[in-house]
N, C-alpha and C positions, 0 to 999 in steps of 0.2 A: 087220123088225128087222135081218135079215141084210143087206138092201140098204143100210139106213141106216149100219150099221157099216162096210160096204165104202166108202161114199161119204166118211165121215169119214176113213178111212185114206188114201184118194186125196187128199183135201184137205190133210191134214197133210204128205203126201209132197211135194205141190206147194209148200207153204210152205217146207219144208226146202231144196228146190232153188233157190228164188228169194230166200232170205234174204240180206241184204247181207253182204259179206265185208270185213273191215277189212284193208287192205293198207298196210304201212309205206311211207312216202314214200322214194323212192330218193335217197340222198345221194351226191354226188360230192365228193371232196376235191381241190381245185385248188391248184397251186403258182403263186402270182402274184408277179411281180417289180415292185418299185417302187424309187425311188432310195434309200430307207432300208434296203433289204434284201429278202429273199424272205419271203413270208408264205403260210402254209397256210390255206386258206379252205374251209369247209364250204358246199356249194351244194345246196339242196333243190330237186330237179327238179319237185316238185309245184307250186311257185309261184315258182321262181327266186330265192327269198330266200337270203341268205348271211350268214355271220358268220366271224370269224377264229378259228382254232384255235391257231396260233402266229404271232406277228408282233412285231417282225421276227426272222427267223432265217436259216438258210442251207440250201442243198441244191437241186440242180436237179430231183430227182424223189423219189418216195416210193412205198411199197408195204406192204401188210400181209403179215407172215410167216405161215406155216402155224399157228403157235401164237398168232396174233393180235397179236403185238408189231408195232410200227409202225416201219418203217425210213424215215428222212427224211434224204436226203443220206447221210452216214455215221453218223448218230446214231440210236440205238435208243430207243424210248419204249414204255411200256405203253399200254393203251387209255384211261387217264386222262391221257395225255400227260406222265407223269412220266419224266424222263430216266433211262435205264438204262445208258448208256455208249456207246462208239463201236464201229463194226464196221470190219474191214479192207477197206473199199471203195476201189477205185482212184480216184485224184484226177480222172481223166478221165470218171468215171461220168456218164452223161447221161440214161439211161432204164432203168427197171426193169420186170420182168414176172415174176409168180409162176407156176411150173409144176411139178407133181409134187413139191412140197415144197422146191424150189430157187428161187433168185432169179437170173434172167438179167439181165445188165447190158450195155447198149450204151454205147459211149464210144470214146475214142481220138482223138488229133489228131496228124498230119493224116489218118491212115488209120482208118476205122471198124473197131472191134474188138468181139468178143463175149467176155464172161467169165461165170462162174457163181459164186454165193455159196451155200454150204451153211450155213444158220442153226443147224444142230445142232452142227457141228464148228467153225463160225466161220472156214471156209477159203474163199478166193477162188481160182478156177482160170481161167487164160486159155485160151480155146477156139480162137481164131484170128481172122484178119482177114476182113472182108467183101470181096466183089468191089469193084473200083474204082468201078463205077457205082452202088454201094449208097448210100442216103441218108446224108448227113453224120452223124457221131457215132453211127452205128448206128440212126438214125431214132428213132421212138417205138414201143417194143415193146409188144405186147399178145398175149394168148392167145385163140385161138378153136378150138373143137373139139379141145382138148388139143394144139394145135400152136402154135408161136411165129411171130408175124408182126411186120412193122414198117411203120409209116406214114411216108412221107417228111415231112421238116420243111416243105417247100413243094412244091406240086404235088399230084397225085392218085395217086401211085404207092403200091401195096401190094406188099410183098415177103414171100415165104414163106422163113423162116429155116431153114437146114440146121444144126441144132445140132451134129451130128457133124463137119461140115466147113463152117464159115461161108462159106468162099470159093465154095461151090457153091450159095449161096442164089440164088433165082430170083424174077423179077418175076411176081407172082401176078395182078395186075389193077389197075384204077384205080377211084377213087371217082366217083360220079355228080356231075353239076353241082349246086351248092348251091342251096337253095331261095331264097336271098336275091339270086340273080342273078349271083353271082360264079362264074365257070366253074372256078376253081382255089382249093382250100382252102389256107389258110396254117396248117397243122396245128401245134398247140402241145402236144398231149398226148392220150393215149388211155387208156381204161379199159374193162375187160371185165367184163360181168355178165350172167348169164342168156342167153348166146349173143348178146348185143348189145355193140356197141362204142360208147363215148361219145367224142366228139371236140370240141375247142374250136378255133375259128379266129379270127383277128383281125389287124388292122393298125391304123394310126392312124385312129381314128374309130369303130370298132365291134369288138365281141367277141361271138361267138355260141357256143352249145353245141348240138351235134347228137347224135342217136342214129343209129347205123349198123347195119343188118342185113346181114351178109355173105352170108347165104343168098339174099337177094333183091336185093342191091346197092342197098338203099333208104336214103336219107339224110333224116332228119326234123329240122327245126329245133325245138328245145325252148325255148331262152332267147335272145331277140333283144336285141342292143345292151345287153349286160350291162356296166354302167358301174362305174367305180372307186368304192368306198365312201369317204365323206368322212374316215374315220379314218386313211387312208393319207396319208403326208407327200409328196404329189406335188410335184415340182419346179415352181416358178412358171414359166409360159410353155409348159409341156409337159403339158397336161392329159390327153393320150392316151398318155403313156408307159406307163401301167399295162397298156394293151391289148397291148403288144408282149411281155409277159412271162408267158404262161401255159405253163409248161413241163411240166406233168404232170397226170394225173388218176388217181384211185384210187377204187374202189368198196369200201365197207366190207363185211366178212362179215356174214351174217345175224345180227341182234341186237346188232351192235356200232355204236355211234355215238360218235365222238370229241367231247369237250366243247368248247363254244365259249368263247373268251376273252371276258370281259366288256369291252364297249366303251362302256357307259354312263359318262359322265364329267360330274361336277358342276362341273368347272373350278376356278377359284380366284377369290376376291373381289379386285377391283381395289383397290389401296392407297388408304386414306382415313384422315385423322386422326380423332380422336374426333368423332363427330357430336353436336352439342349442339342440341336442338330445344326450342322453346317450345310448350307445349300451347296450343291444340289442333292445332297443325301436325303433319303426318305426317313421319316420317323417310324421306328419299329418297336413293338411292345408285346407283352405276353397276352395270349388270348384270354377272353373273359372266363371266369370260373363259375361253376354251378349253373350252367345254362341248360335249358330244355326247350327244344323246338319240335313241333309236330311235323307230319309229312308235308303239309302245305305251308309251313312257316319258313322264314329265313332269318339267320342271325347276321347282323351287320354292326359296324362301328360308325359313329358319327363324330365330326369335329365341329365345335362351335366356339363362339367368342364370349358367351355369357353362360356360366354354369348354372345360373338361376333359371334361365330360359333356354335350355339347350336346343329344343326343336325350333324355336323361333329365330335363333341366331346361327343355325347350322350353315357351314360353308362347304362341307364335303362329307361324303359317305364312302365306306369301303367294305367289301365282303371279306377282307383279310385284315389281320392286325398290323396294318401298315398304311401310311399316308405319304404321298409325294407332294412336294411343294408346288403350288400353282400360283404363279405371279399375278394372274388375272383376278383371283379371289382371295389371296392371302398376302400378308405383309410381313416383312422382316421385323423382328423385335416385338411382335404381338404375341401375347399368351393365348394359346388355344387349349380347349378342354375336350377330352375324348371320352365318350360314353359307349356302351354296348346297347343295342336295341334288337328287339325280336318281334315279329308279327307275320301276318299272311304275306306270302311272296307274290307281290303284284308287279309284274314286269321287272323282276330282279331287285325289288326294293321291299323293305318291311313296311307294310301299309299302316299308316297312323290311324286309319279308319277302322282297323281291326279292333273289335271290342276287347280283345285280349292282348292288344299291343302292349309291350313292356319295355321299360328303359331301366338301365342299371341305376342304383341309388348312390353310386359313387363315380368318380372320374379320375383320370390322370391328366397331367398338364404337359404341354410341349411348347417350345419356342424355337424358331429358326433364326439364323443370323449368318453373316459373312464370316468366313474362317479368320480368327484372329492371328496375328503374326508377332514375332518377337525378334529383335536384333540386339546383339551384344557388341559393345565397343569399349576400348580401354586406351587411355592416353599413352601409356608405356607398357608394351607387351612383356618387358623383362622384369622379373622380380626374383629375390633371393630365397633360397631354401629356408623354410621356417617363417617366412613373412606372409602377410595377407595382401590381397589385391582387390581393388574395387572395380567391378564391371559396370559400365553404364548400360542400363536396360531400356530399350525403346519398344513400346507396345502399340499395336494397331488393333482397334476393336472398341468395345464398350466396357468401360471400367465398372466394377472392380475386376481384377485378373487373379488367376491362380496359376502359377508356373511350377511345373514339375521338371526338375533338371537332374543331371547325373554327371559326376566328375570321375567316374571309374569305379565307384562303389555302389552303395544302395541309393535308390532314388530319394530326392529331397524336394520339399515343397516350400515355396515362398509366395506371399500374397502382395499385390500392389493395388493401391486405391486410385491410381492415376495412370496415365499413359507413359510415364517415365519413372525410373527408380534406380536404386543402386543395389547390386548383388555383391556382397562381400564374401570372398573365398579365402579360407585359411587352410591350405593343405597341410597335412601332418608333416613333421620333420623328417620322417623316413621316406617321403616320396622321392623317387630317383630324379636326378637332374634331367632336364630336357623339356620337351613339349608337355604342356598341361592342358588337357582337352576338357571343354565344358559343352555338354549337349542338352538341348531342350527336348524333353520327352513328351510333354503334354502341356497344352495351354488352354485355359478355360476363361472366357469372359462372361459377361452377363447373359449373352444370347447363344453362345456356341461353344462346343468343346472340340478342339483340334488335337488329334493324336499323331 
């Protein structure tokens, strides 16, 4: 029994040692520039997926303050990205780094300068100029082993910053050759976390994210060819402009994740007059314009009876811009309103519980009816050349009616406000003798168009 107990204890101990540990995916916050402005993006390093946090906005760099407020440019936000006000940051600010409760700021034109921001007193203090050979604008600042460093904007240089006397800052070393074959990184931002530094590099055609270990001088490619998301308004003809503007990286404190801005967009319905359809024909319309759905989203169309409460009065949904008449849920002569919707794809439907569920802010209208009919009659079929003749018109459907007819030339239109009327025809004098044909080309009543 003693041996068995000891065996069980050892087995349980082994289970505890080998149990899987849940690790939160590391999130980088990237400041990306496009022609419409600067956009803050959350980048998940576990799968290189991304989403916008603020777009478009302003500010060359960003950093978390010790109290977890977020400084973006000179604007302060809480961790829900609610605007808190501005901070007295120099207009030349280019790169931020947090160290010992203070925020160090690189900037200055034409000479690179170092300043420090105290988030408790909201004071900014100028510390001095960097040496003339220092990276432009103070480089991309980061903290490693409780000391301040700077990565060159271009090239492989790493500088150790002398906070007490920035002019005495020294060249510390160089980055290794990148794994993508480029010997020189075009550094766009740095972020420090867990004794590691994250770096983005890019030029026209590619953008990569690397992890750098200063202790071993090791550079590892994490995200390759990270392309611009389609919700950015890139300038036509310059599809790679996005790649030139990654100006900063920030790693969030443990347990802090900034919320993504919803980018799911149901677009808007292309303009259309009232769609009048004869059963059993389906109603067909142009697809929604300006839509954007993510990989787990679906775009659909819904039909409702009240445009003020479309989701509450929905009678049908469709994955294509078309609806068929369903006599069990629809009625002839009833006006229906069509919206586009987008959201998480749950069992083939756009989930209304998706926090980013979106519905178009406009709609198009449709109505079904029985096909109208027209019949012509005349008391006397004979009439003389140059005379007029009255045709009795009998209409079946819902008044008013619009009748398009043809007597051998161009189509002509006449309207009737009731189910009966007179159509007076006066053929020109040069019409040859013989049969005179009258043909109904198109008939529209209040609910249906019959061609």
